[in-house]
RODO-2510 file (C-alpha; in nm, 4 decimals, decimal comma):
residues 396
     n   res          X          Y          Z
     1     x    10,2146    -3,2375    11,5194
     2     x    10,0709    -2,8914    11,5138
     3     x    10,3946    -2,7279    11,6053
     4     x    10,5848    -2,9711    11,3905
     5     x    10,3706    -2,8144    11,0880
     6     x    10,4213    -2,4542    11,1947
     7     x    10,8059    -2,5166    11,2098
     8     x    10,7952    -2,7019    10,8591
     9     x    10,5921    -2,3697    10,7722
    10     x    10,7947    -2,1384    10,8802
    11     x    11,1088    -2,3390    10,7232
    12     x    10,9424    -2,3281    10,3853
    13     x    10,8887    -1,9658    10,3866
    14     x    11,2653    -1,9173    10,4924
    15     x    11,3777    -2,0999    10,1831
    16     x    11,1076    -1,9316     9,9865
    17     x    11,2715    -1,5892    10,1054
    18     x    11,6008    -1,6878    10,0270
    19     x    11,5370    -1,7744     9,6816
    20     x    11,3679    -1,4796     9,5892
    21     x    11,6285    -1,2768     9,7690
    22     x    11,9054    -1,4517     9,5771
    23     x    11,7563    -1,4169     9,2380
    24     x    11,6500    -1,0439     9,2995
    25     x    12,0158    -1,0165     9,4188
    26     x    12,1390    -1,1688     9,1020
    27     x    11,9149    -0,9341     8,8747
    28     x    12,0634    -0,6448     9,0103
    29     x    12,3962    -0,7475     8,9841
    30     x    12,3422    -0,8332     8,6352
    31     x    12,1719    -0,4974     8,5490
    32     x    12,4737    -0,3396     8,7112
    33     x    12,7101    -0,5313     8,4753
    34     x    12,4678    -0,4105     8,1487
    35     x    12,3497    -0,0963     8,2398
    36     x    12,5673     0,2064     8,3218
    37     x    12,2810     0,4386     8,4031
    38     x    12,4152     0,6865     8,1148
    39     x    12,2198     0,8245     7,8796
    40     x    12,3500     0,7570     7,5078
    41     x    12,2483     0,8687     7,1643
    42     x    12,1534     0,6533     6,9150
    43     x    12,4361     0,7446     6,6832
    44     x    12,7449     0,9724     6,6860
    45     x    12,7513     1,2993     6,8288
    46     x    12,5853     1,6058     6,6617
    47     x    12,7351     1,7468     6,3374
    48     x    12,7522     2,1129     6,2601
    49     x    12,6077     2,2502     5,9784
    50     x    12,6461     2,6528     5,8756
    51     x    12,5442     2,9105     5,6442
    52     x    12,8573     3,0878     5,5106
    53     x    12,7360     3,4296     5,4048
    54     x    12,8717     3,5776     5,0637
    55     x    12,9180     3,9044     5,2352
    56     x    13,1647     3,7743     5,4992
    57     x    13,3034     3,4920     5,2879
    58     x    13,6525     3,5265     5,4477
    59     x    13,5736     3,5106     5,8258
    60     x    13,3241     3,2482     5,7381
    61     x    13,6152     3,0630     5,5674
    62     x    13,8476     3,1048     5,8116
    63     x    13,5952     2,9684     6,0893
    64     x    13,5307     2,6356     5,8701
    65     x    13,8799     2,5996     5,8111
    66     x    13,9577     2,5944     6,2108
    67     x    13,6792     2,3828     6,2905
    68     x    13,5902     2,1861     5,9847
    69     x    13,6463     1,8229     6,2143
    70     x    13,2648     1,8637     6,3490
    71     x    13,0961     1,9880     6,0087
    72     x    12,8514     1,7854     5,8245
    73     x    12,7852     2,0006     5,5517
    74     x    12,8608     2,3793     5,5192
    75     x    12,6473     2,6183     5,3062
    76     x    12,7282     2,8798     5,0833
    77     x    12,4284     3,1458     5,1198
    78     x    12,5083     3,3271     4,8300
    79     x    12,2097     3,2210     4,5638
    80     x    11,8869     3,3300     4,4810
    81     x    11,6099     3,2654     4,2652
    82     x    11,3867     3,5395     4,0940
    83     x    11,1961     3,3345     3,8465
    84     x    11,1095     3,0053     3,8145
    85     x    11,3690     2,9206     3,5314
    86     x    11,6549     3,1346     3,7207
    87     x    11,8792     3,0319     3,9908
    88     x    12,1768     3,2621     3,9990
    89     x    12,4437     3,4060     4,2208
    90     x    12,4469     3,7534     4,3895
    91     x    12,6059     3,9825     4,2089
    92     x    12,8235     4,1044     4,4886
    93     x    12,9680     3,7757     4,5694
    94     x    13,3346     3,6962     4,5141
    95     x    13,3040     3,4414     4,2140
    96     x    13,6142     3,2669     4,4057
    97     x    13,4505     3,2507     4,7457
    98     x    13,2195     2,9620     4,7105
    99     x    13,5124     2,7528     4,4947
   100     x    13,7708     2,8268     4,8152
   101     x    13,5022     2,6900     5,0368
   102     x    13,3892     2,4369     4,8238
   103     x    13,7807     2,3057     4,7691
   104     x    13,8636     2,3052     5,1483
   105     x    13,5345     2,1506     5,2365
   106     x    13,5886     1,8540     5,0124
   107     x    13,9624     1,8458     5,1518
   108     x    13,8021     1,7796     5,4590
   109     x    13,5488     1,5568     5,4093
   110     x    13,2511     1,7884     5,4303
   111     x    12,9775     1,8274     5,1989
   112     x    12,9140     2,1675     5,0140
   113     x    12,6004     2,2791     5,0093
   114     x    12,4310     2,5707     4,7907
   115     x    12,1454     2,7867     4,9877
   116     x    11,8932     2,9097     4,7176
   117     x    11,7187     3,2018     4,8905
   118     x    11,3333     3,3181     4,7126
   119     x    11,3831     3,6463     4,5966
   120     x    11,0593     3,6556     4,3640
   121     x    10,8084     3,9167     4,4733
   122     x    10,5299     3,8099     4,7261
   123     x    10,3019     3,5663     4,5973
   124     x    10,5085     3,4913     4,2742
   125     x    10,6887     3,1565     4,3798
   126     x    10,3384     3,0429     4,5527
   127     x    10,2085     3,0697     4,1772
   128     x    10,5402     2,9032     4,0383
   129     x    10,4434     2,6031     4,2514
   130     x    10,0741     2,6092     4,2093
   131     x    10,1328     2,5424     3,8033
   132     x    10,2441     2,1917     3,7583
   133     x    10,4252     2,3422     3,4019
   134     x    10,5904     2,6263     3,6029
   135     x    10,6626     2,4021     3,9061
   136     x    10,8402     2,1639     3,6921
   137     x    11,0390     2,4650     3,5028
   138     x    11,1656     2,5636     3,8669
   139     x    11,2334     2,2033     3,9143
   140     x    11,4548     2,1635     3,6297
   141     x    11,6308     2,5298     3,6927
   142     x    11,7143     2,4222     4,0555
   143     x    11,8376     2,0756     3,9454
   144     x    12,0651     2,2247     3,6830
   145     x    12,2243     2,4662     3,8908
   146     x    12,3268     2,2142     4,1284
   147     x    12,4979     1,9979     3,8425
   148     x    12,6567     2,3169     3,6977
   149     x    12,7959     2,4141     4,0153
   150     x    12,9235     2,1099     4,1250
   151     x    12,7687     2,1079     4,4946
   152     x    12,6599     1,8242     4,6923
   153     x    12,3067     1,9192     4,7484
   154     x    12,0888     2,2569     4,7843
   155     x    11,9327     2,4201     5,0890
   156     x    11,6147     2,5940     5,0331
   157     x    11,5391     2,8888     5,2222
   158     x    11,1829     2,9675     5,0679
   159     x    11,0425     3,2027     5,3296
   160     x    10,7898     3,4519     5,1412
   161     x    10,5209     3,1893     5,2114
   162     x    10,5792     3,2443     5,5897
   163     x    10,6286     3,6502     5,5945
   164     x    10,5139     3,8104     5,2793
   165     x    10,2592     3,6186     5,1297
   166     x     9,9672     3,6342     5,3874
   167     x     9,8319     3,3666     5,5985
   168     x     9,5268     3,3453     5,3857
   169     x     9,7319     3,1805     5,0964
   170     x     9,8870     2,8937     5,3241
   171     x     9,6077     2,6402     5,2670
   172     x     9,6746     2,6505     4,8870
   173     x    10,0562     2,6972     4,9036
   174     x    10,1013     2,4200     5,1849
   175     x    10,0343     2,1056     4,9093
   176     x    10,1916     2,2650     4,6041
   177     x    10,5169     2,3182     4,8364
   178     x    10,4950     1,9390     4,9262
   179     x    10,4128     1,8499     4,5323
   180     x    10,7368     2,0775     4,4608
   181     x    10,9892     1,8900     4,6989
   182     x    10,8504     1,5626     4,6181
   183     x    10,9703     1,6487     4,2450
   184     x    11,2666     1,8275     4,2893
   185     x    11,3851     1,5458     4,5512
   186     x    11,3237     1,2923     4,3065
   187     x    11,5482     1,4764     4,0389
   188     x    11,8043     1,5845     4,2660
   189     x    11,8546     1,2285     4,3995
   190     x    11,8966     1,0984     4,0694
   191     x    12,2174     1,3247     4,0521
   192     x    12,3421     1,2185     4,3810
   193     x    12,2224     1,5322     4,4985
   194     x    12,0942     1,6459     4,8752
   195     x    11,7702     1,8299     4,9555
   196     x    11,7664     2,0474     5,2425
   197     x    11,5032     2,3260     5,3654
   198     x    11,5495     2,5793     5,5754
   199     x    11,2056     2,7200     5,7707
   200     x    11,0612     2,8707     6,0605
   201     x    10,9091     2,6807     6,3478
   202     x    10,6011     2,4793     6,3140
   203     x    10,4339     2,3559     6,6486
   204     x    10,1750     2,1095     6,5638
   205     x    10,0056     1,9829     6,2685
   206     x     9,6670     2,1532     6,3063
   207     x     9,6778     2,4775     6,1078
   208     x     9,5487     2,6861     6,3929
   209     x     9,6786     3,0270     6,5087
   210     x     9,8993     2,8573     6,7597
   211     x    10,0518     2,6253     6,4979
   212     x    10,3367     2,8363     6,3834
   213     x    10,4058     2,8705     6,0199
   214     x    10,1628     2,5829     5,9193
   215     x    10,2172     2,6587     5,5491
   216     x    10,5281     2,4197     5,5345
   217     x    10,3858     2,0633     5,5789
   218     x    10,6783     1,9214     5,8610
   219     x    10,4991     1,5729     5,8651
   220     x    10,5059     1,5128     5,4991
   221     x    10,8505     1,7290     5,4482
   222     x    11,0022     1,4981     5,6774
   223     x    10,9249     1,2232     5,4343
   224     x    11,0643     1,3370     5,1321
   225     x    11,3742     1,5933     5,2123
   226     x    11,7318     1,4725     5,3606
   227     x    11,7036     1,7493     5,6142
   228     x    11,4919     2,0014     5,7946
   229     x    11,6921     2,3126     5,8977
   230     x    11,4468     2,4827     6,1632
   231     x    11,5226     2,8355     6,2505
   232     x    11,4606     2,8521     6,6003
   233     x    11,5860     3,2176     6,6691
   234     x    11,4641     3,5626     6,5688
   235     x    11,1994     3,5199     6,8730
   236     x    11,2125     3,8936     6,9645
   237     x    11,2554     4,1130     6,6635
   238     x    11,0380     4,4256     6,6823
   239     x    11,1381     4,5054     7,0568
   240     x    11,4042     4,4089     7,2915
   241     x    11,4360     4,0500     7,4170
   242     x    11,5760     3,7091     7,3926
   243     x    11,6710     3,5576     7,0106
   244     x    11,6123     3,2463     7,1418
   245     x    11,5031     3,1710     7,4413
   246     x    11,5852     2,8291     7,5677
   247     x    11,2153     2,7681     7,7035
   248     x    11,0878     2,8266     7,3253
   249     x    11,3679     2,6315     7,1497
   250     x    11,2920     2,3364     7,4031
   251     x    10,9235     2,3407     7,2514
   252     x    11,0329     2,3847     6,9115
   253     x    11,2262     2,0494     6,9387
   254     x    10,9765     1,8674     7,0929
   255     x    10,7034     1,9844     6,8351
   256     x    10,9296     1,8753     6,5219
   257     x    11,0228     1,5578     6,6894
   258     x    10,6431     1,4571     6,7067
   259     x    10,6346     1,5390     6,3259
   260     x    11,0009     1,4341     6,1488
   261     x    11,2228     1,1817     6,2108
   262     x    11,5154     1,2639     6,4620
   263     x    11,7875     1,1912     6,2242
   264     x    11,6419     1,4629     5,9773
   265     x    11,6094     1,7635     6,2091
   266     x    11,9138     2,0059     6,2219
   267     x    11,8423     2,2740     6,4731
   268     x    11,9020     2,6113     6,3887
   269     x    12,1152     2,8170     6,6482
   270     x    12,1947     3,1735     6,6497
   271     x    12,5456     3,3273     6,6876
   272     x    12,4332     3,6672     6,7005
   273     x    12,2007     3,9309     6,8730
   274     x    11,9919     4,2641     6,8557
   275     x    12,1322     4,5959     6,9834
   276     x    11,7635     4,7869     7,0631
   277     x    11,6696     5,1403     7,1469
   278     x    11,4586     5,1543     7,4583
   279     x    11,3828     5,5366     7,4529
   280     x    11,5585     5,8526     7,3838
   281     x    11,6280     6,1869     7,5609
   282     x    11,6487     6,5296     7,3982
   283     x    11,6330     6,5941     7,0078
   284     x    11,7315     6,3174     6,8033
   285     x    11,9217     6,4270     6,4757
   286     x    11,7168     6,3193     6,1844
   287     x    12,0438     6,2215     5,9929
   288     x    12,1432     5,9828     6,2655
   289     x    11,8180     5,8612     6,4344
   290     x    11,8950     5,5937     6,6787
   291     x    11,7694     5,2450     6,5426
   292     x    11,8291     4,8606     6,6439
   293     x    12,1568     4,7397     6,5413
   294     x    12,2642     4,4062     6,4449
   295     x    12,5575     4,2187     6,6174
   296     x    12,7246     3,9290     6,5925
   297     x    12,8110     3,6882     6,8941
   298     x    13,2032     3,8352     6,8959
   299     x    13,0902     4,1962     6,8530
   300     x    12,8604     4,1679     7,1193
   301     x    13,1035     4,0661     7,3576
   302     x    13,3574     4,3283     7,2329
   303     x    13,0893     4,6117     7,2820
   304     x    13,0377     4,5337     7,6264
   305     x    13,4185     4,5073     7,7215
   306     x    13,4251     4,8557     7,5512
   307     x    13,1471     4,9835     7,7650
   308     x    13,3050     4,8538     8,0995
   309     x    13,0077     4,6004     8,1366
   310     x    12,9986     4,2617     8,2603
   311     x    12,6770     4,1001     8,0623
   312     x    12,4005     3,9132     8,2644
   313     x    12,3330     3,5672     8,2149
   314     x    11,9635     3,5275     8,1810
   315     x    11,8998     3,2042     8,3530
   316     x    11,5355     3,1459     8,2083
   317     x    11,6235     3,2459     7,8780
   318     x    12,0174     3,1184     7,8374
   319     x    12,1108     3,4262     7,6753
   320     x    12,3397     3,7473     7,7792
   321     x    12,1701     4,0863     7,8086
   322     x    12,3097     4,4031     7,8827
   323     x    12,2336     4,8018     7,8812
   324     x    12,4095     5,1075     7,8056
   325     x    12,3465     5,4724     7,6990
   326     x    12,4828     5,6592     7,4273
   327     x    12,5217     6,0169     7,2866
   328     x    12,4074     6,0728     6,9210
   329     x    12,5089     6,3850     6,7691
   330     x    12,3903     6,5196     6,4052
   331     x    12,1710     6,7780     6,2656
   332     x    11,7718     6,8154     6,3443
   333     x    11,5174     6,8872     6,0718
   334     x    11,5979     7,2593     6,0800
   335     x    11,9450     7,1827     5,9911
   336     x    12,1081     7,3074     6,3517
   337     x    12,3137     7,0682     6,5473
   338     x    12,1245     6,8551     6,7934
   339     x    12,2230     6,5260     7,0369
   340     x    12,0252     6,3082     7,2174
   341     x    12,0698     6,0116     7,4467
   342     x    11,9582     5,6760     7,3546
   343     x    11,9095     5,3952     7,6448
   344     x    11,9938     5,0685     7,5000
   345     x    11,9451     4,6986     7,5874
   346     x    12,1505     4,4188     7,3963
   347     x    12,0385     4,0504     7,3716
   348     x    12,2754     3,7903     7,2277
   349     x    12,3697     3,4014     7,1979
   350     x    12,7157     3,3967     7,3742
   351     x    12,9205     3,0344     7,3717
   352     x    12,7343     2,9423     7,6651
   353     x    12,3900     2,9552     7,5119
   354     x    12,5071     2,7943     7,1983
   355     x    12,6467     2,5038     7,4532
   356     x    12,3103     2,4836     7,5897
   357     x    12,1184     2,4708     7,2789
   358     x    12,3510     2,2183     7,1078
   359     x    12,3509     2,0124     7,4143
   360     x    11,9876     1,9979     7,3590
   361     x    12,0319     1,8905     7,0031
   362     x    12,2588     1,6094     7,1120
   363     x    12,0392     1,5038     7,4086
   364     x    11,7181     1,5184     7,1907
   365     x    11,9148     1,2688     6,9614
   366     x    11,8711     1,5584     6,6434
   367     x    12,1184     1,5128     6,3318
   368     x    12,2705     1,8147     6,4430
   369     x    12,2788     2,2225     6,4833
   370     x    12,3345     2,5144     6,2082
   371     x    12,4603     2,7984     6,2906
   372     x    12,3345     3,1409     6,1685
   373     x    12,5764     3,2504     6,0759
   374     x    12,9585     3,1462     6,0384
   375     x    13,1694     3,3994     6,1004
   376     x    12,9917     3,5442     6,3362
   377     x    13,1310     3,3165     6,6266
   378     x    13,4301     3,3257     6,8180
   379     x    13,6638     3,0499     6,9376
   380     x    13,4559     2,9916     7,2722
   381     x    13,1361     2,8869     7,0783
   382     x    13,3527     2,5753     6,9292
   383     x    13,4693     2,5000     7,2652
   384     x    13,0873     2,5258     7,3679
   385     x    13,0015     2,3040     7,0892
   386     x    13,2718     2,0480     7,1892
   387     x    13,1339     2,0415     7,5356
   388     x    12,7988     1,9571     7,4287
   389     x    12,8992     1,6729     7,1981
   390     x    13,1152     1,5319     7,4553
   391     x    12,7529     1,5279     7,6445
   392     x    12,8763     1,7828     7,9092
   393     x    12,5404     1,9517     8,0647
   394     x    12,7015     2,2192     8,2532
   395     x    12,9528     2,4339     8,0661
   396     x    13,1897     2,6450     8,0911
***
């Protein structure tokens, strides 16, 4: 009996094991058919937004028309406000430039947006927004401008708060900015116009020295505006360094996602670089002093080619860099001929850099990217964007 009982027990365990194994195999097969293991966005691929500066309207238009299929909207960067009741175009902007860009954008099914820059004096816009009466005047001015200009929306580039007013003003300006956006959003939406804001990064909602430009309340803005363009560039401005190091950009994206719905986030991506002076040898001319130069992605590559230099790819920062020397001639302080050698270093975002940031936006389920600025790019930039939209992690 004891042996028989043991045999029955063994048989029972074997049957149980087989049943469990069969169930596990079935689960694996079902999972294999229903889950490919491949990451997938919650919606279509990222779209592209771009600022089209009025001073390079022709090259911006050419670039837009060549790549319109991937655009969600395009912004004419050519308008400013210098008073509560005023929004107007820059005097040197060709009046036909926005008309042609708007025509071509709408023909391609792309929204045409007007970017408005805060050109008031330091603390003046903060004062306008602090007073409900003047704030209402400004809301009306922006709305009337949007309607009269027949744009699909406006993009506010109000950076004085962050860079000119002083951090001591931020606590007071922060709620007034939100009150303004709330009122403006309601007014624009009533006329079927969108509201976008372009702002520098904020790293958390704590309002400390490590919080970034917390005068802009990201969490509150994310509930009001249609899109937030985060200007994730200009990391290095006073001295040589990367324009938008990828580790920093990744941090910016993570922080923004923690405060703003992903579908409202547009990642600002640079298509430019800086050419810095590291040091000089000799007596430099006073009438031709070596200074930092601004470069487009296209012109940076052309400069390296003229110098016969192969730019280095910095893996950690995900940008290109190279160094060269330049002889500068002119007159010294006494009016005598002189010359010096300027040792220079260039950092810039090339097509591969754009791809990596675009792929980050794609993988983080953001709405899209915004290029600063349209016309600075070249054909390879758009190839990189196409690769990111196709979810290719490595390119080229």
